[in-house]
C-alpha positions in Angstrom: -15.1 -22.1 -20.4 -15.1 -19.3 -22.9 -16.3 -20.1 -26.2 -14.5 -19.9 -29.4 -15.9 -18.2 -32.1 -15.0 -18.9 -35.8 -14.6 -16.1 -38.3 -18.1 -15.2 -39.4 -19.7 -15.3 -43.1 -19.6 -11.5 -44.4 -20.4 -9.7 -47.6 -18.3 -6.8 -45.8 -15.1 -5.4 -47.0 -12.0 -5.7 -44.9 -11.1 -1.9 -45.2 -10.7 1.0 -43.1 -12.3 4.7 -44.2 -10.2 7.8 -43.5 -13.0 9.3 -41.4 -12.9 6.0 -39.3 -9.7 6.3 -38.8 -9.9 10.3 -37.8 -12.2 9.4 -35.2 -10.3 6.4 -34.0 -7.1 8.4 -33.5 -8.9 11.1 -31.6 -10.1 8.4 -29.1 -7.3 6.0 -28.6 -3.8 7.1 -27.2 -0.8 5.6 -25.6 -0.9 2.1 -27.1 1.2 -0.6 -26.4 1.0 -4.2 -27.5 2.0 -7.4 -25.6 2.0 -10.0 -27.9 3.1 -13.6 -28.2 2.9 -15.8 -31.2 3.0 -19.5 -31.5 4.3 -21.0 -34.6 4.6 -25.0 -35.1 6.4 -26.5 -38.0 4.1 -28.0 -40.9 0.9 -26.4 -39.4 -1.6 -24.5 -41.5 -2.3 -22.3 -38.9 -0.5 -20.3 -36.2 -1.8 -18.7 -32.9 -1.8 -15.6 -30.8 -2.5 -14.0 -27.5 -2.2 -10.2 -27.1 -2.5 -7.8 -24.2 -3.6 -4.3 -25.8 -3.2 -1.3 -23.2 -4.4 2.0 -24.1 -5.7 5.5 -23.0 -9.5 6.3 -23.9 -10.2 9.8 -24.8 -12.8 11.6 -22.0 -15.5 12.1 -25.0 -14.7 9.5 -27.2 -16.9 9.4 -30.3 -20.6 7.8 -29.4 -21.1 4.2 -29.8 -18.0 2.0 -29.9 -14.6 2.0 -31.2 -12.9 -1.1 -32.7 -9.9 -3.1 -33.4 -8.8 -4.1 -36.7 -8.8 -8.3 -37.1 -8.7 -10.7 -39.9 -8.2 -13.9 -38.5 -9.8 -17.6 -38.3 -10.9 -17.9 -34.8 -11.1 -15.7 -31.3 -10.5 -18.2 -28.5 -11.3 -15.5 -25.8 -11.6 -11.7 -25.4 -11.7 -9.8 -22.2 -12.1 -6.2 -21.7 -10.7 -4.5 -18.7 -10.7 -8.0 -17.6 -14.1 -9.1 -18.1 -14.7 -11.9 -20.5 -17.1 -11.2 -23.6 -19.0 -14.2 -24.1 -20.0 -13.1 -27.5 -17.6 -10.9 -29.3 -18.9 -8.3 -31.6 -16.7 -9.6 -35.0 -17.8 -9.6 -38.2 -14.0 -11.2 -39.2 -12.4 -8.0 -39.9 -13.1 -6.0 -36.8 -13.6 -6.1 -33.3 -16.1 -3.7 -32.2 -15.5 -2.5 -28.5 -18.6 -1.2 -26.7 -17.8 2.0 -24.9 -20.0 1.1 -21.9 -17.3 -1.6 -21.4 -14.4 0.8 -21.5 -13.0 3.5 -19.3 -13.4 6.9 -20.6 -10.0 9.3 -19.7 -8.5 6.2 -18.4 -6.1 3.3 -19.1 -7.9 0.3 -20.7 -6.9 -3.2 -21.5 -8.1 -5.6 -24.1 -6.7 -9.2 -24.0 -7.3 -11.6 -27.1 -6.6 -15.2 -27.9 -6.8 -16.2 -31.3 -5.6 -18.7 -33.9 -5.3 -17.5 -37.6 -4.5 -19.0 -41.1 -1.2 -18.2 -43.1 -2.2 -16.2 -46.2 -2.0 -17.6 -49.7 -1.5 -14.7 -51.5 1.8 -13.7 -50.0 0.1 -10.7 -47.8 -0.2 -10.8 -43.9 1.4 -13.7 -42.6 2.8 -15.8 -45.2 4.4 -19.5 -45.3 6.3 -21.3 -47.8 8.3 -24.5 -48.3 11.3 -24.6 -50.6 10.8 -27.3 -53.2 14.4 -27.7 -53.3 15.2 -29.0 -49.6 11.6 -28.9 -48.1 12.7 -26.4 -45.5 9.9 -23.9 -44.3 9.8 -20.3 -44.1 7.5 -17.9 -42.5 7.6 -14.0 -43.2 5.2 -10.9 -42.7 4.0 -8.4 -45.1 1.8 -5.7 -43.8 1.6 -2.5 -46.0 -0.8 -1.0 -46.3 -3.7 -2.6 -44.6 -2.4 -6.3 -43.4 -1.0 -6.3 -39.9 -4.3 -7.2 -38.3 -3.9 -10.7 -40.1 -1.1 -11.3 -37.7 -3.1 -9.8 -34.5 -5.8 -7.6 -33.2 -4.7 -4.3 -33.6 -5.5 -0.4 -34.0 -4.1 -0.7 -37.5 -3.7 2.8 -38.6 -0.5 5.0 -39.4 -1.3 7.7 -36.8 -1.7 5.3 -33.8 1.6 4.5 -33.3 2.5 1.8 -30.6 5.1 0.0 -28.7 5.3 -3.7 -29.4 6.8 -6.3 -27.1 6.7 -9.2 -29.1 7.5 -13.3 -28.1 7.6 -15.6 -30.7 7.2 -19.7 -29.8 8.9 -21.4 -32.5 10.6 -24.1 -33.5 14.0 -24.2 -31.4 16.3 -25.0 -34.8 14.5 -22.1 -36.6 16.0 -18.6 -37.0 13.5 -16.0 -35.7 14.0 -12.2 -36.7 11.6 -9.2 -35.7 11.9 -5.8 -35.5 14.0 -5.4 -32.7 17.1 -7.3 -31.2 16.4 -10.3 -29.4 16.7 -10.4 -25.6 16.3 -14.2 -24.8 15.9 -17.4 -25.6 13.8 -19.7 -23.4 14.9 -23.8 -23.2 13.1 -26.4 -25.9 9.8 -27.5 -24.8 8.2 -30.9 -25.2 6.9 -29.6 -28.3 10.4 -29.0 -30.0 9.9 -24.9 -29.8 11.7 -22.6 -27.7 10.3 -18.9 -26.8 12.5 -16.0 -28.1 11.8 -12.5 -26.4 12.3 -9.0 -28.4 13.4 -5.9 -27.1 10.1 -3.5 -27.0 10.1 -1.1 -30.1 9.6 2.5 -30.1 6.3 3.7 -31.2 5.7 2.2 -34.5 3.0 2.3 -37.2 1.2 -1.3 -37.1 2.1 -1.7 -40.9 5.7 -1.5 -40.1 5.8 -4.4 -37.5 7.5 -7.8 -39.0 8.8 -10.9 -38.2 10.6 -13.7 -40.0 11.1 -17.4 -39.0 12.1 -20.4 -40.6 15.2 -22.1 -41.8 17.0 -18.8 -42.9 20.7 -18.8 -43.0 22.9 -15.6 -43.2 25.5 -13.8 -40.4 25.5 -10.6 -38.7 28.1 -8.3 -38.6 28.9 -5.1 -36.8 29.1 -1.7 -38.6 30.2 1.5 -37.5 28.0 4.3 -37.6 29.1 7.9 -37.3 27.5 9.3 -34.1 26.4 5.8 -32.6 28.4 4.6 -29.3 28.4 1.1 -30.3 28.4 -0.7 -34.0 24.9 -1.5 -35.3 24.0 -4.9 -35.4 23.4 -5.8 -39.2 22.6 -8.7 -40.5 21.9 -10.5 -44.1 19.7 -13.7 -44.3 18.1 -16.1 -47.2 16.7 -19.4 -47.7 19.1 -22.2 -47.2 19.0 -23.3 -50.8 20.2 -19.7 -51.8 22.9 -19.0 -49.0 25.8 -19.1 -51.7 24.0 -16.2 -53.1 24.5 -14.1 -50.4 26.8 -11.3 -51.0 28.0 -10.3 -47.5 30.7 -7.8 -47.8 28.4 -5.9 -50.4 25.6 -5.3 -47.9 27.9 -4.9 -45.0 29.1 -2.0 -47.5 26.0 -0.5 -48.8 24.6 -0.5 -45.2 27.4 1.7 -43.8 27.4 3.6 -46.7 23.4 4.4 -46.2 23.8 4.8 -42.6 26.3 7.4 -42.8 25.1 9.7 -45.5 21.7 9.8 -44.2 22.9 10.3 -40.7 24.5 13.2 -42.1 21.7 14.7 -44.6 19.1 14.2 -41.8 21.3 15.3 -39.0 20.2 12.5 -36.6 21.7 9.1 -36.3 19.8 5.9 -37.2 17.1 5.9 -34.8 16.6 2.0 -34.2 18.8 -0.7 -32.5 19.3 -2.9 -35.3 18.9 -3.8 -39.1 18.3 -7.0 -40.5 17.9 -7.7 -44.4 15.9 -10.6 -45.1 15.4 -12.2 -48.9 11.9 -14.1 -49.1 10.2 -16.7 -51.2 7.5 -15.6 -53.8 7.5 -12.0 -51.7 5.0 -9.7 -53.8 6.6 -6.2 -53.4 10.5 -5.1 -54.4 11.1 -4.7 -51.0 9.7 -3.6 -48.0 11.1 -0.9 -45.0 10.0 -2.8 -42.2 11.5 -0.9 -39.0 15.1 -3.0 -38.0 13.9 -5.8 -40.8 13.9 -5.1 -44.5 12.4 -7.7 -46.4 13.4 -8.2 -50.0 12.4 -10.1 -53.0 14.6 -12.7 -54.3 14.9 -11.9 -57.8 17.5 -9.4 -55.9 19.9 -12.3 -55.3 22.6 -12.5 -58.0 22.9 -16.0 -59.3 25.3 -15.2 -62.0 28.0 -12.2 -62.4 26.1 -9.1 -61.8 26.4 -5.9 -64.3 27.7 -2.4 -62.8 24.0 -1.5 -63.3 22.8 -4.6 -61.7 24.6 -3.6 -58.5 23.6 0.0 -59.0 19.9 -0.9 -58.8 20.6 -3.3 -55.9 22.1 -0.6 -54.0 19.3 1.9 -54.9 16.9 -0.7 -53.6 18.8 -0.8 -50.2 19.1 3.0 -49.8 15.6 3.6 -50.5 14.3 0.9 -47.7 16.9 2.3 -45.5 15.9 6.0 -46.0 12.6 4.9 -45.1 13.9 4.3 -41.4 13.7 8.4 -41.3 11.1 9.2 -43.7 8.4 6.9 -43.2 9.3 5.1 -40.2 10.8 7.6 -37.5 8.4 10.1 -39.2 5.1 8.5 -40.6 2.4 9.8 -42.9 -0.7 10.5 -40.9 -3.0 8.9 -43.7 -2.4 6.9 -46.8 -2.9 10.1 -49.1 0.7 10.7 -48.2 2.0 7.8 -49.1 3.2 9.3 -52.4 5.5 11.6 -50.3 6.8 8.6 -48.3 8.1 6.7 -51.5 9.1 9.8 -53.7 11.1 11.1 -50.4 12.8 7.6 -50.4 13.4 7.1 -54.1 14.9 10.6 -54.3 17.0 10.4 -50.9 18.4 6.9 -52.3 19.6 8.5 -55.6 21.3 11.4 -53.8 23.1 8.6 -51.5 24.1 6.7 -54.6 25.4 9.6 -56.3 27.2 11.5 -53.2 27.4 8.7 -50.5 28.9 5.7 -52.7 30.4 4.9 -55.6 27.5 4.7 -57.9 28.1 8.3 -58.8 26.3 8.0 -62.2 23.3 6.6 -60.9 21.1 9.3 -62.4 21.0 7.5 -65.7 19.3 4.6 -64.0 16.9 7.1 -62.5 16.4 8.5 -65.8 15.9 5.4 -67.9 13.7 3.4 -65.3 11.8 5.8 -63.0 11.5 8.8 -65.4 10.4 6.8 -68.5 8.0 5.0 -65.9 6.6 8.3 -64.7 6.0 10.0 -68.2 4.2 6.6 -69.6 2.2 7.3 -66.8 1.6 10.7 -66.7 1.1 10.9 -70.2 -1.8 8.3 -70.2 -5.4 9.2 -69.8 -5.2 7.6 -66.2 -3.1 10.3 -65.0 -3.5 12.3 -61.7 -1.8 14.7 -59.3 0.9 13.6 -57.4 -0.9 14.4 -54.3 -4.2 13.2 -54.0 -7.1 11.8 -51.9 -7.8 8.4 -50.3 -10.9 8.0 -49.0 -10.1 4.1 -47.5 -7.5 1.4 -47.2 -8.6 0.0 -50.7 -7.7 3.1 -52.5 -4.3 3.0 -51.2 -2.8 1.3 -54.0 -5.1 2.9 -56.4 -2.7 5.7 -57.8 0.5 3.8 -56.5 2.3 4.0 -60.0 5.0 5.5 -61.7 3.7 8.9 -60.9 4.2 8.0 -57.2 7.7 6.9 -57.6 9.1 8.3 -60.8 7.4 11.4 -61.0 7.2 12.5 -57.2 11.3 11.5 -57.2 12.1 13.7 -60.1 9.9 16.9 -58.7 11.9 16.3 -55.5 15.0 16.5 -57.3 13.8 19.7 -59.1 12.7 20.9 -55.7 16.2 20.2 -54.1 17.9 22.1 -56.8 15.7 25.1 -56.3 16.2 24.9 -52.4 20.2 24.0 -52.2 21.8 21.5 -50.7 22.1 23.4 -47.5 18.4 24.7 -47.4 17.0 21.3 -48.0 19.0 19.2 -45.4 18.1 22.1 -43.0 14.3 21.5 -43.6 14.8 17.8 -43.1 16.5 18.4 -39.9 13.8 20.5 -38.7 11.1 18.0 -39.7 12.5 15.0 -38.0 13.4 17.1 -35.1 9.7 18.4 -34.7 7.8 14.8 -35.5 10.1 11.9 -34.3 8.4 9.0 -33.4 5.3 10.7 -34.5 3.2 11.5 -37.8 3.2 14.2 -40.1 1.3 15.6 -43.3 2.3 17.1 -46.5 1.9 20.3 -45.4 4.0 19.9 -42.0 6.8 18.9 -44.1 6.4 21.5 -46.9 6.9 23.8 -43.9 9.9 22.3 -42.8 11.4 22.9 -45.5 10.1 26.4 -45.9 11.3 27.3 -42.7 14.9 25.6 -43.2 15.5 26.8 -46.4 13.9 30.2 -46.5 11.8 29.9 -49.8 8.2 30.2 -50.0 6.5 26.8 -51.4 3.1 27.5 -51.6 3.0 28.0 -55.4 5.5 25.3 -56.3 3.2 23.0 -54.6 0.1 24.0 -56.3 1.8 24.0 -59.6 3.8 20.4 -59.0 1.6 18.5 -56.6 -1.9 19.5 -57.5 -1.9 19.1 -61.2 -1.6 16.2 -63.7 0.1 15.9 -67.2 3.7 16.5 -68.6 4.9 19.7 -70.2 7.1 19.6 -73.1 10.2 21.0 -73.0 12.6 22.2 -76.1 15.1 24.7 -77.4 15.2 26.9 -80.0 18.4 28.9 -81.7 17.9 32.1 -83.6 21.2 32.7 -85.2 23.0 36.1 -86.0 24.6 36.5 -89.2 28.1 35.8 -88.4 27.7 32.4 -87.2 26.7 33.1 -83.4 23.5 33.0 -81.3 21.4 36.0 -81.5 18.7 34.3 -78.9 18.4 30.9 -77.4 14.9 30.2 -76.3 13.6 27.5 -74.0 10.1 26.5 -75.1 7.2 24.8 -73.3 4.2 23.5 -74.0 1.3 21.3 -72.4 1.9 17.6 -73.7 -1.1 16.5 -72.3 -3.2 16.8 -68.6 -3.8 19.8 -67.0 -3.2 23.4 -68.9 -0.3 24.6 -67.1 3.2 25.7 -67.6 5.5 24.8 -64.7 8.6 26.7 -63.5 11.5 24.6 -64.2 15.0 25.5 -62.9 17.4 23.6 -65.6 20.5 23.7 -67.5 20.6 23.3 -71.4 23.6 22.0 -72.9 25.1 23.4 -76.1 27.0 20.7 -78.2 29.9 22.3 -79.5 32.8 21.3 -81.7 35.9 20.7 -79.5 39.5 20.0 -80.2 40.4 17.2 -82.3 37.1 16.7 -83.7 35.5 15.9 -80.4 32.1 17.2 -78.9 32.4 19.8 -76.1 29.5 20.5 -74.1 28.4 24.1 -72.7 25.9 24.4 -69.9 23.7 27.3 -69.2 21.4 27.4 -66.5 18.2 29.2 -66.6 14.6 29.5 -64.4 11.9 28.5 -66.9 8.6 29.9 -66.4 6.2 30.2 -69.3 6.0 29.1 -73.0 9.3 30.8 -73.9 12.2 31.8 -71.5 15.5 33.4 -73.0 18.8 32.1 -72.0 20.9 35.4 -71.9 23.9 33.8 -70.9 24.0 32.2 -74.6 23.9 34.9 -76.5 27.2 35.5 -78.6 28.0 32.0 -78.1 29.0 29.9 -81.5 26.2 28.1 -83.0 26.2 24.6 -81.6 26.3 21.2 -83.2 23.1 20.4 -81.4 21.5 21.8 -78.1 19.4 19.6 -75.6 17.2 21.7 -73.0 17.8 19.0 -70.1 21.5 18.9 -69.1 22.1 16.9 -65.6 18.3 15.6 -66.0 16.8 18.4 -63.7 13.7 19.2 -65.6 10.5 17.5 -65.1 8.6 16.7 -68.6 8.8 15.4 -71.9 12.2 16.6 -73.7 11.8 17.5 -77.5 15.1 17.7 -79.9 15.7 19.6 -82.8 16.4 18.2 -86.2 19.6 19.2 -86.2 20.5 17.6 -82.7 18.7 14.7 -83.8 20.8 14.5 -87.0 23.7 14.7 -84.7 22.9 11.9 -82.6 22.3 9.6 -85.3 25.9 9.9 -86.3 27.5 10.5 -83.3 25.6 10.0 -79.9 28.3 8.2 -78.4 30.7 10.9 -78.9 28.5 13.1 -76.4 31.3 13.3 -73.2 28.9 12.9 -70.4 26.8 9.6 -69.9 24.0 11.3 -68.4 23.6 13.5 -71.2 23.4 10.5 -73.7 20.8 8.8 -71.6 18.9 11.7 -71.5 18.7 12.0 -75.2 18.2 7.8 -75.6 15.1 8.6 -73.3 13.9 11.5 -74.8 14.0 9.6 -78.3 12.2 6.9 -77.0 9.3 8.9 -75.7 9.3 10.6 -79.0 8.8 7.0 -80.6 5.5 6.7 -78.1 4.2 9.9 -78.7 4.5 9.6 -83.0 6.8 12.2 -82.9 9.8 9.7 -84.3 9.5 6.9 -86.5 10.2 3.5 -84.5 12.5 2.2 -87.6 14.6 5.3 -87.2 14.8 4.5 -83.4 15.6 0.8 -84.3 18.6 2.2 -86.7 20.0 3.8 -83.4 20.0 0.5 -81.6 21.9 -1.3 -84.6 24.3 1.8 -85.3 24.9 3.7 -82.3 24.3 1.4 -79.2 27.0 -0.9 -80.1 29.1 2.1 -79.9 28.0 3.0 -76.3 31.0 2.7 -74.1 29.0 2.9 -71.0 27.6 -0.6 -70.2 24.8 0.8 -67.8 23.4 3.0 -70.8 23.4 -0.2 -73.1 21.7 -2.4 -70.3 18.9 0.2 -69.6 18.2 0.9 -73.1 18.0 -2.9 -74.2 16.3 -3.6 -71.3 13.5 -0.8 -71.6 13.2 0.0 -75.3 14.8 -3.0 -77.6 12.4 -5.8 -75.8 8.9 -3.5 -76.2 10.2 -2.4 -79.5 10.2 -5.9 -80.8 7.4 -7.6 -78.9 5.0 -4.6 -79.2 5.5 -1.8 -81.5 7.1 -3.7 -84.8 4.5 -5.4 -87.0 4.9 -8.9 -88.1 7.5 -9.2 -90.9 9.3 -6.1 -89.4 9.9 -7.8 -86.4 11.5 -10.5 -87.4 13.8 -8.4 -89.5 14.9 -6.1 -86.9 15.5 -8.7 -84.5 17.8 -10.4 -86.5 19.7 -7.4 -87.3 19.8 -6.7 -83.5 21.2 -10.2 -83.0 23.8 -9.5 -85.6 24.8 -6.3 -84.2 25.1 -8.1 -80.3 27.2 -10.6 -82.3 29.5 -8.2 -84.0 30.0 -6.3 -80.4 30.9 -9.5 -78.4 33.6 -9.8 -81.1 35.3 -6.8 -80.2 35.6 -7.7 -76.6 35.5 -4.9 -74.0 35.1 -4.9 -70.1 32.9 -7.8 -68.6 29.8 -5.5 -67.9 29.5 -4.3 -71.8 30.2 -8.1 -72.2 27.6 -9.3 -70.0 24.7 -7.0 -71.4 25.4 -7.5 -75.1 25.2 -11.6 -74.4 21.7 -10.8 -72.8 20.7 -8.9 -76.0 21.4 -12.0 -78.2 18.4 -13.3 -76.0 16.3 -10.0 -76.2 16.8 -9.7 -80.2 15.8 -13.6 -80.7 12.6 -13.4 -82.3 12.8 -16.1 -84.9 13.6 -19.8 -84.7 16.7 -19.5 -86.0 18.1 -17.1 -83.7 16.5 -18.6 -80.6 18.2 -21.9 -81.8 21.4 -20.2 -82.3 21.3 -18.4 -79.0 20.5 -21.8 -77.3 23.5 -23.2 -78.9 25.8 -20.2 -77.6 24.3 -20.9 -73.8 25.2 -24.6 -74.0 28.5 -24.0 -75.5 27.5 -26.3 -78.7 28.5 -23.1 -80.9 30.9 -21.1 -78.5 30.8 -17.2 -79.2 33.8 -15.2 -78.0 32.7 -13.1 -74.9 29.4 -14.0 -74.6 28.1 -15.6 -71.5 24.2 -16.7 -71.0 23.3 -17.0 -67.4 20.7 -19.2 -66.0 17.7 -16.9 -65.8 18.4 -16.1 -69.6 18.8 -19.8 -70.6 15.1 -19.8 -69.3 14.3 -17.0 -71.2 15.3 -18.7 -74.5 13.7 -22.1 -73.6 10.2 -20.2 -72.9 10.8 -18.4 -76.2 11.5 -21.5 -77.9 8.4 -23.1 -76.4 6.5 -20.1 -77.8 7.6 -20.7 -81.0 7.0 -24.3 -81.0 10.9 -25.5 -81.6 10.7 -28.8 -81.8 13.6 -29.9 -79.1 12.1 -27.7 -76.3 10.2 -30.2 -74.4 13.5 -32.2 -74.1 15.6 -29.0 -73.0 12.9 -28.1 -70.5 13.3 -31.3 -68.7 17.1 -31.4 -68.5 16.8 -27.3 -67.5 14.7 -28.5 -64.5 17.7 -30.9 -63.1 20.1 -28.1 -63.8 17.9 -25.4 -61.9 15.2 -27.2 -59.2 14.7 -23.8 -57.6 11.3 -22.4 -57.5 12.6 -19.7 -59.8 13.2 -22.7 -62.2 9.8 -24.0 -61.5 8.1 -20.7 -62.1 10.0 -20.6 -65.5 8.7 -24.0 -66.1 5.1 -22.5 -65.9 5.8 -20.0 -68.4 7.2 -22.4 -70.7 4.1 -24.6 -70.3 1.6 -21.6 -70.8 3.7 -20.4 -74.1 3.1 -23.8 -75.8 1.4 -23.0 -79.4 -1.5 -25.3 -78.8 -5.3 -24.4 -78.4 -5.8 -26.8 -75.6 -2.8 -25.5 -73.7 -4.1 -21.7 -74.3 -7.6 -22.9 -73.1 -6.5 -24.6 -70.1 -3.9 -21.8 -68.8 -6.6 -19.0 -69.9 -9.2 -21.0 -67.6 -6.9 -21.2 -64.8 -5.6 -17.7 -64.9 -9.1 -16.5 -64.7 -10.8 -18.6 -62.1 -10.5 -19.0 -58.3 -8.2 -22.2 -59.0 -5.2 -20.1 -59.9 -1.7 -21.2 -59.4 -1.3 -21.3 -55.8 0.7 -17.8 -55.2 0.6 -14.2 -56.9 4.3 -15.3 -58.3 3.1 -18.3 -59.8 0.2 -16.9 -61.5 1.9 -14.2 -63.1 4.7 -16.7 -64.2 2.0 -18.9 -65.9 0.5 -15.3 -67.5 3.8 -14.3 -68.7 4.0 -17.4 -71.0 0.4 -17.1 -72.3 0.3 -14.0 -75.1 3.1 -13.8 -77.6 2.7 -11.8 -80.9 3.2 -14.6 -83.4 0.5 -16.4 -81.5 -2.0 -13.9 -82.9 -4.4 -16.8 -84.5 -4.2 -18.4 -81.4 -5.2 -15.8 -79.1 -7.9 -14.3 -81.4 -10.7 -16.3 -79.7 -9.7 -14.6 -76.2 -9.9 -10.8 -77.3 -13.8 -11.5 -77.3 -13.2 -12.8 -73.7 -11.1 -10.1 -72.1 -13.8 -8.0 -71.0 -15.2 -10.5 -68.6 -11.8 -11.5 -67.7 -11.4 -8.2 -66.5 -14.4 -8.3 -64.3 -13.5 -11.3 -62.8 -10.0 -9.6 -61.7 -12.2 -7.2 -59.9 -12.5 -9.1 -57.1 -8.7 -10.5 -57.4 -6.0 -9.5 -55.1 -5.2 -6.2 -56.4 -1.2 -7.0 -56.8 -2.2 -9.5 -58.8 -4.7 -7.8 -61.0 -2.4 -4.9 -61.6 0.5 -7.1 -62.7 -1.3 -9.7 -64.6 -2.9 -7.2 -67.0 0.0 -4.4 -67.0 3.3 -6.9 -66.8 2.9 -10.2 -67.2 0.1 -10.3 -70.3 0.1 -6.5 -71.4 -2.5 -6.5 -74.5 0.1 -4.9 -76.6 1.9 -8.3 -76.8 -1.0 -10.0 -78.4 -0.6 -9.1 -82.3 -3.8 -7.4 -82.7 -3.8 -3.7 -81.5 -7.0 -2.5 -83.3 -9.3 -5.6 -82.2 -7.7 -5.1 -78.7 -8.5 -1.9 -78.2 -11.8 -2.5 -79.3 -12.1 -5.1 -76.7 -10.7 -2.6 -74.2 -13.6 0.0 -75.0 -16.1 -2.8 -74.6 -14.7 -3.5 -71.0 -14.7 0.5 -70.1 -18.4 0.2 -71.1 -19.0 -2.9 -69.1 -17.2 -1.3 -66.0 -18.5 2.1 -66.4 -22.2 0.8 -66.7 -24.4 2.6 -64.0 -26.1 -1.0 -63.7 -23.3 -2.5 -62.7 -22.4 -4.3 -59.3 -18.8 -4.0 -59.1 -18.0 -2.4 -55.9 -16.7 1.5 -56.7 -13.0 1.0 -55.8 -12.8 -2.4 -57.7 -14.3 -0.7 -60.6 -11.7 2.3 -60.4 -8.9 -0.2 -60.7 -10.3 -1.9 -63.7 -11.3 1.2 -65.5 -7.6 2.3 -65.2 -6.2 -0.9 -66.3 -8.5 -0.8 -69.6 -7.8 2.9 -70.4 -4.2 2.3 -70.1 -4.0 -0.6 -72.0 -6.1 1.1 -75.0 -4.0 4.2 -74.8 -0.7 2.0 -75.4 -2.5 0.0 -78.3 -3.6 3.6 -79.8 -0.2 4.6 -79.6 1.0 1.4 -81.4 -1.6 2.0 -84.1 -0.6 5.8 -84.4 2.7 4.5 -85.0 2.3 1.9 -87.3 -0.1 4.1 -89.5 2.2 7.1 -89.7 4.1 4.7 -92.2 7.0 4.5 -89.9 7.1 0.9 -90.0 6.9 0.5 -93.6 
């Protein structure tokens, strides 16, 4: 009888280095996995039995090779049929001695094991729905978690075929990468064995399954170039089925498959596609082959705005783009993960604007991704788009706005330079060469270069290997008769590396049009160096204003001249191009962050110009990305309350004017965003409940919770009673997390102490999502005195996060409870400096990758605080 081996105690980290991966990929070939998983209802563990077949190179590296496996127990291990009595397993990897393997021949490994479900949301995760008690299991493996499901050669460039069987309760829905081939009879335990079609060669992080009381339906989607319609499914928890938008997902899926099939010159490369919403899902979404998983925040619980639908479509299109770029052709190592994500981002916006009804989606790209990109690129933590990743722990270290936003923007710039025909030809060549294999950045650029005929060596060095943004502007030199003598595009280094990049861009001259309107006159120019003349503008009438980034092709900060700023302060909404208006809003917000434009001047634009904006998408993005931060982080005490009430008044006035549904929804949300005084919160609640009706206002469930959380933070007397009633109205887990936020928000010394201790201890709140919800309720700028004792505790708290889940640590510090919410920029900046000193201390015992991550957190937070301090000291808030 084999002896069961339990996971040994170890101080080793569960990681894989690039050098180890290179050596193993050279030794291991032609891998196939035959895996059977056993799932039992209400069990804390699952079982597995896997047979791994592979060819071993005739001359493998000396010593041994290994399987990755992070499990609970190994019941048995056989190598080429021989039972291994004492597996060499450190809890994370199973060493395979070369003496037991056949060189230059086929080998077989058989492992029977048991594992516990992961508590943090990675690996194999299990959750119980608090509404109805239904049980759900799903996987989440990127970048290095698939070996929590089974022993595997877990690295991107060892692709393998997977033959999967899952024994699970007969009544469960069970989904995997490939279609289900058969289902056995129900056995004595109430379980049935599902057998799934073997996959093509895939990287292990793309394996996936979901099982449980999922409900939904399948539909057949016609795909150009495919003989039969593609089976497509949409699934969610049973308690959320009423929110599934079947028609919308069917349409979006069909649009993406048709558009990408044409752009990439290759029909969808897999046999089916399921979309499944997963409870407490840590990422936004994940592109598993044939089984895309989504966070439930993308389920609409109320009427969505046009921008909400665009955002959802972007996520769906992004994940489907990965089926080609990332899944069909996969990066060789994690240093090219940026390319994987940047490409899917760029491709998704191409699909939105050219392959769907979302033709104005570059607005969302500008305000969401470009703002994020510029904030990251202008911070002391900036880094080149392309970089090195020494091990799997470092994969997400630089996974940020530069990866998604700047990378996507740079690819948009590259696409404009190559032209659509050249870009598409290069992509088609890339997929033809590397289908079901791996490729590097150099191989991708070689395909684009060959397809387009454009040499990309200088472009790659300039854009991918340097960091920091340039600042672009326009300067007009007039002649004596009211015409343009010279138009210059100016460029300077805003921060980072001392490099001026080459940009293909369009300059918009805002001219006086007929009937008092504004007309746009565009001039294209290839910018190179500190000053570039625009010859086509010579002799044109002097404009009302000038913007050096029409169509948002340039990648960098945009500076507006005083004449243009004066124009937009009076007539921004009159500019007849929604993307250009969005570019201007974004540029002015960047100027606030840089201390080059007073925040009160920006606040006046929010009060006076935003209500005139006819495009609900722009209004929504500006409110969400700038109004909230301006009130909660930038404006000091006193100014915050004044401007908040002015914004509430502007929102009420705009709602009274009526308009399309999208505008009414976003201005209803503005009532909540701007409510920072007890009176405004109370009046907002009365509108939400209908006690004081407001024409046009509709405050949905999530924003009702937001008002209650805000009320809790302000100590409004009726909040506790209202929270009890709201839990009955919304008993979902989303409601439960909102209740955690409200509890942490209470202005009580005891509550703050208990919340802090739970956040920064091993106790936590049971999951990443719940812990983040509690963190989001902890800090409020009007609770400065309550929070003061915790400023000194911040350095120690940051050190605790060094050993926490990386996703939790990042989101807790940068999103849930950023230091800029605490109301004391100077004191907090000093605390961040103290934390940096401890992290960088040569005597520190913090592991290097944890220290690097913490250093990024501390530097980024200090930079944000120092920007606020500079803006306030400039007198802009006086």
